[in-house]
N, C-alpha and C positions, 0 to 999 in steps of 0.2 A: 814232703815240703812240695808245696805249690808253686808253681812261677811262671806266667804267664808270656806272651812272646813279648820280645820288645815294641816299644812302642814305635810305631810306622810300620812295623812289620807284617804285611798282611798275609804272610805266607801264601796260599793259594792263590787270593787275586793277585798280588804282585808276579808271583809264578810265571802268568800267564804272559806276563808282557816283557819275559825276560828270553833274547836270543841268542845261539851261540855265534860266535865271533866269525866263525870258521867260513860260512857261509851267508849269502845272501847282501843286500844294497841297505845300505843304512838310508835310514826314513830321514825325510828334512826335520830337524829336530830332536834326532836322535842321539846317542855318544855313538862318535866313531869307532870303528874297528881298529885294530893293528894298535902295536907298542907307541906310545907320546914320550916323546923327548922334550925334558922340560923348557929348553928352551924353543923348539920348532914348533911344539902343540901339535903337529899331524895337519896341521890346517893350510899350510904355508903362508904363513904369518910370520912374519922374523920378530924377534926380539926387539928391535927397532921401532917398527910398527906397533907392536903391542904398546911399546912405553908412551909413542905419540898417542897412542887411542886414549891410553890410562889419563894425556895431559889434558887432551880437549874434555874426556869427560868432568876431571874434577874443574875444567875453567868454566865448562855450561852448569854443572852443581855448584857453581862459586854465586854465577848469576840468579841463579833459581831463589837463595836464600839471601842474597841482597834484595831482591826484590818482596821477599816474603814480608821482610821487616823494615825497608822503607818507609812505610805507614807508619810501622810504630817508633819510627822516628820524626815523622811531621807531626804525629796523632796532635796534639794542640792545637797547630793552626788547622788542622781540619776540622776538629772539634770547634771553633773561632767560628770558621768560615760557614759552615752547614747549618752550623748553632743547635747542636745534637747532644745527648747526653751520653752517660757510661756505657749505660748499655745498649744504645740505638752505636756508638763508634766500636762496642764488640763486636756486632755485627760485620763487619769489614773483614775481619778474619775469620768469622764462623763461618759464611758464606763460601770464602776461599777453599773453606779446610773442607767443608762439604762436599763442594762438586769435586774437589782433589780426592777426596774417600770417596765417593759413590762410584766416582770412573775409575778408581784405582782398579777395580775387579775385572772391569773390562780390558782393561792395557795387558794387565798379568794374562790373561787369556789368549790374549793375540801375541803377547810375547813369549810365549812356550811354543807358537805355533806359524809365524811370522815373520817375515824380518823387522828385526828388532831396530835396525838404524831406522829404516823408513816411518817405523813407527816414533821414535823419537824428532824425527827432522818436522813429522806433520804437527807435532804438540808445539815443540819451541816453535813453530813458526805462528799458532795461533795465540798463543804466549806473549810473542813479540808485537801482534796487532793489537791487543785487546790491552796489553799495559801503555803503549803509547797511546790509543783510542782512551783511556781514563785521563792522560793527563790535558785534555780537550774540554774538558767541564768548568764551562763560562757562569752557573746558574746557581747560587745554592738553593733552588728549588728542585737541584737535579739529583739530589743526593743517591735517588735512586738507581742512577744512571751509573754512577761510579762501584755500586753494590754489586750491580750486573756485570760488571767488566770484572771485578776482583771474581765472580764466579769463575767466568771463561779462562782465566787466568790459572786459577785452580785446575783446569781441566787441562791447560797445555804441560802444565809442570808433573801431573798424576803419569804421562804419557814417556816422560825420561825419569822419574826416580823408580817405578815399578820396573824399567828392564837394564839401565845402565848397569848396578853391579850385577847381573846377571853375566854382562859382557865381560866383565872384568873376571868375572869368576870363569868363565871360560877360556880364557887369556893367560893365566897364569892360577897354579896351584901350590900347596903346602904353603910353608914360611911366606915366599915371594908374592903370593897373595892375599893375605894376610897383610903385609905391606903394602901393596897397592891400595886395597882396601881400606886401610887407614890413611892413606893419602886422599884416597877420593873423600871421606868421611871426616878427615881433619875440615874442611871448608864447609861444614854444616858452621858450626860457631864462627868461622873467619867471614865465612858469606853472612851470616846474621850479622856479626859486630861490623863489619863495611857495610852493613844495609842503614842501621841507624848513622855512622858517621857520614859517608855518601849524603844520605837522603839530609839529614839535618843541616850539613854543612853548603850543599846548594840551595836549599829553600832559605836559609840565611843570607846567602851571597846575593839570589836574584830577588827574594822578598818575596817571592811565588811558591808556593808548595807543590804546583804543579813539575814546575822543572825539574826536581826529583824522583819524578816517577818516569826522565825522557832520557835517562841514560842507561838506564840498563837494557833497554829494547833495542840502543845503537850496539853497544858490546852483545847483546843476543842475537843479531843479524850476523856477525862477521863468526861467533858460535856455529852458529847453524849452517855456512858454507864449508867451517873447519868439521863438521857433523856428516855433510852430505859426501865430500871429496874424499877425507882421510881415517873415516872410522869403518871398521870392517866388523863385519858381523859374522864372527867365529860359527864355526858348529856347536849346536848345546853338547856340554860332556865333554868338549876335545879335550881338557885338561887334566879328567876323574878317570879316561878311560884308562885301563893297562892292559887292553888284550883282553879282557873279560866281555860281558854280554852287552847288547845293544840294548836301551830300553824305549819300547815303542812310544808314541802318542798315548796317550790313554783321554776317557771322555772326562768333562771337566768337575763332573759328580763324584768320580772314582778319585780324581786329585784331591777334592775337598775332603772327602771321607779317610783318605789316606793324611792328611794333612791333622785335620781333628782327633787320628790314633796316636800323633807326634806328639807328646807329654812336650819334650823340652822346648817344641816350637811353640805349643798352646800357653806353657807357663812364661817363657821369655816373652810373647807377644804381649800377654797381659805387665808385664814387668815395663816392656815400652810404652805401654798406653799409660802406667801412670806417670813414668816419664814426660809423655806429652803432656800430659794433664798439668804437669810443673812446668815446665820449657814454656809453652805455649802461655800459659797466664802471665808469666815471669817478663817472658819477652817483649809481651805486649802490653804491661801495666806500667813494669819499672820505671822507665823514666819520669811519664807523668805522675808516678807515685813519690818519685824524689822533686821534682817539681813542686807539688803540693804541701811535701816537707819543709821546702825552703820558703815559701811563700808563710805557711803559718809560721815558723818561727822567725819570721822578720827580714831574712837574707834575700829576696828579693819582692817585687812588687807583683800584683796579680797580671795574666796576662788579657790587657782589657781589646786588644787588635791586634791583626797581623804585622810584622811576623814575631813569631812567639820566641820564647828565649828556647834553644834548643841545645844547650850546653850539657845537658844530663842525659839527651842522648848520645852525645859524642863521647862523654865519658865512660858510659854502660858499653856503647859498643867497642869502644878501644880496650875496655876490661874482657868482651866476648870474645876478641881476638886472641888477645893475649891467654887469656884462660884456656880457650879452645884449641891451640896449638900445643900450648903445657900436655893439657890432662888426655888430649887423642893419642898425644907423645907416651906419653908415660903410661898409658894404660897398654897401648900395643908392646911397649916393649918388657912392661909387669909380665902379661902373657904369655911372651915366648920365653920368658925365665921360669914362669911357673905352670908351662901348659906339659911339658913332657913329666915330670915329675908328680904332677897335681893335675889327674885328667878332668876335672871339673872344674878348674881354677877361671877358666874365660865367666861362668855365670857368678860365681862367689866374687870374684874382680868386683861384677856390675851390682851385686848385691851390698857388697862394702860402701861402692861410691852412691848408691842412693841414700843409705842409711846415714853417715856421715855426712850427705849435703844437708840433710833437715836441719839440722839444730842450726847449721851453719846458716841456712835461709829465715829460720825463725828468727836467730838472735841480731839479722840485718834487717829485717823487717821492725823489730819492734825498739831498736836502737834509731831508727830514722829518725825520728824527733827529737833526738839526743846531738845526734853527731851524724853527720853525711861521710865524713871520712872513713869512720869506724864501719860504717852501713855498707862503703865500697870493699872493703877489704872483706868481710864477711862474704860480700858479692860472690868475690872475687874465687874464695876458697872455696866454697859452695858451689860454683860453676867448671873449675875446675875437678873438685870429685866426681859433677854428673857425666864431665865429659871424658872422664875415664872409658866410658859405656859407649861411645860413639862406633869406632869401629869394631869392638869385640862383638857388639851386637849381630852386626852386620855379617860377621865371619861366622858365629852360631849358626845362624839361617843358612849359609853355603853350606856348611859342613854335615848336619842332620837332613836335609831335604836333597833329595834325586834330583839333577842337573835339569829333568824336564820339566819339572816342578816348581821352580826354585822361582818363575817369576811370577806364576801364580801363589807360592809361597809369599814372596815380595808386597803383593797387591793384597791378599788376606790382611797380611799384619798391618799394612798401613790402614785398609779401612777399619778395624779395630782402633789401631792406636788412636785414630781420629775420631772416630765414633766417639767413644767413649773417653778421648786425651781433649788432644788441642783444638775440636772442633767449636766444643762448648765451654772450654773454661775461661775463655775470655769473656764471652757472654756473662755467665753465671758470675762473674768475679763482679764485672760491670753493671749486673741487676742488681746483687747482694749490696754493691756498694750502694746504687740508686736509692734503694729499699732503707738502708740505713741511713741516709743522707736526709733522709724526707723528716726524721725525729727531729731536725734544727736545721733548716734550710739554709738559714744566713748566717750559720757561724760557718768562717773559714778555716775552724779549727774543727770541727766536726768533720767536713769534706773531706777533711785528710784522716779522719779516724776509721771512716766510713770505708774507704777503701783499703787502710791499714787491718781493720777486721776482716774483709772478705780476704784479702791476699795471704791472712794466717794458715788457709784452709791447704792450702799450697803444699807446706812442709808435712801435714799427716798424709798427704796424697801419697809422699815421698817416701816414707816409712811401711808405708803397704807395696809399695813398689819392688823396695829392698825384700820385702816376705816372698814377691812373685818371683822373684831371681834366687830367695833358696831353695823353692821350692825346685825350677830349672836345674839347680846342681845333681839335686837328687837322680834325675834321669837321663841328663846328657851325655855318657858314658855308652849307655847300651842304647842310646838313639844315633849316636854315630855311626857306631858298629854296623846297625843294622842298614847304614845308607851306603857304607862301603860293602857292606856285603850284598846289594841289590846292584850296585855299580860293577863288581866284580862279576856279574852274573849266578852268584850263589845263594839260593833261600834263604830268608834268615831262619836263624835256628830258634825252633820252637821246642820248651820243654814239655813233653805231653804228662802232667798228674800222674801218680801211680792211682792204680786202680783200690779201693778201699777195702776188698776182701784178697788181695797181694799183700803181705808186710814181708818187709825183708827178713831173712833169718838172723842169728846172731852169729 
């Protein structure tokens, strides 16, 4: 029977980058030698300071996602002000994601080699300036400036998202790391929901959508100071080393080859891509979709001038916050209960979450023209099931990839999931909606139906994502073992096939 080496195991290539812990000085970015105590981390960073660092990273992550979905919460007002179509509106999210996606590999490369705290501080500064600048556009002919500013906002966020999880991974290990990662990722849905709520509330209170873009930079300035003065930059792999080997820095090409051989990383990245497609499209279009449904049913008038009714953004945001907290907490709890008994429990949870959410979203979209309350119920169930995955996915990446390649892995996964996921899904759905609406441009009912039919693409992509996570489950056990062996300084076991002319005797 022929059995190949575990994915991610590079045998000779990997072995050349392992050093005994008995001598030599640790390189910057390598795994420190010596025994690691679970509380002190061998870095001189106390548990109290480590918890403070996680709290700061969670705060900044909250602001990142608040800003990302503030635009979606005030989209009706922006469409009216700039007189733009659905497909053009989708560009606001697409250019943001594209810049975020294209620069993630750059920050991943830097994050595996240089001071991660300063990388985050620099990126956050760019984010603050450009977000604030986008709120000072006072002419409807300058929509292109808003688009350009959103691109720069993506640049700032890319620097944070690629390196922040790796810092948490180096401050904690095992179950405590899983818990801290879940705290970090719970702020994705919470921040997204607050973006809708805060954005729509400020826009309604002031009568001007620009004010909705000014709160996040103010809060971000405080976060920048916290990052600069209270956040440590722990040695890479400090929480993983158990007195084994140091892993020296390798070339970027070697890092990419290592990741492409890691089957769990590849399949889970494809699953994350499908998840990003669904969440990006639904998050951007759902408030507008529900507003059109109510206009079609005669429950509210068409928005003619600003400020538009943003109550759907408020309700959808509240649902996103609650379901995000419940989903991430439930996913982490289920993972903790099953992981010791079922080695591939994590990807199986992700697969079930994706597959179960697909029919919920399908029913929610179909019911929108009949019952808005029923639509909200199924959206809530679908979002809860989808939120099971957030923290688990981050934990999978951390334990199947060696520490000195984690930022690169985060960046590569971000690039792929946004390139084929939410970078194009808002624009794609908007373009499909525009094309269908031209069949009957004067009908309010058909304007709703055109967006409804385009959104039905999302549940089918969700099913595909579930299948990708089932593939991850096939390889997760041996890929995790391969990473542990490399960290411990042992070459991964490679089973050499038996020559055909030598057969075992009975």
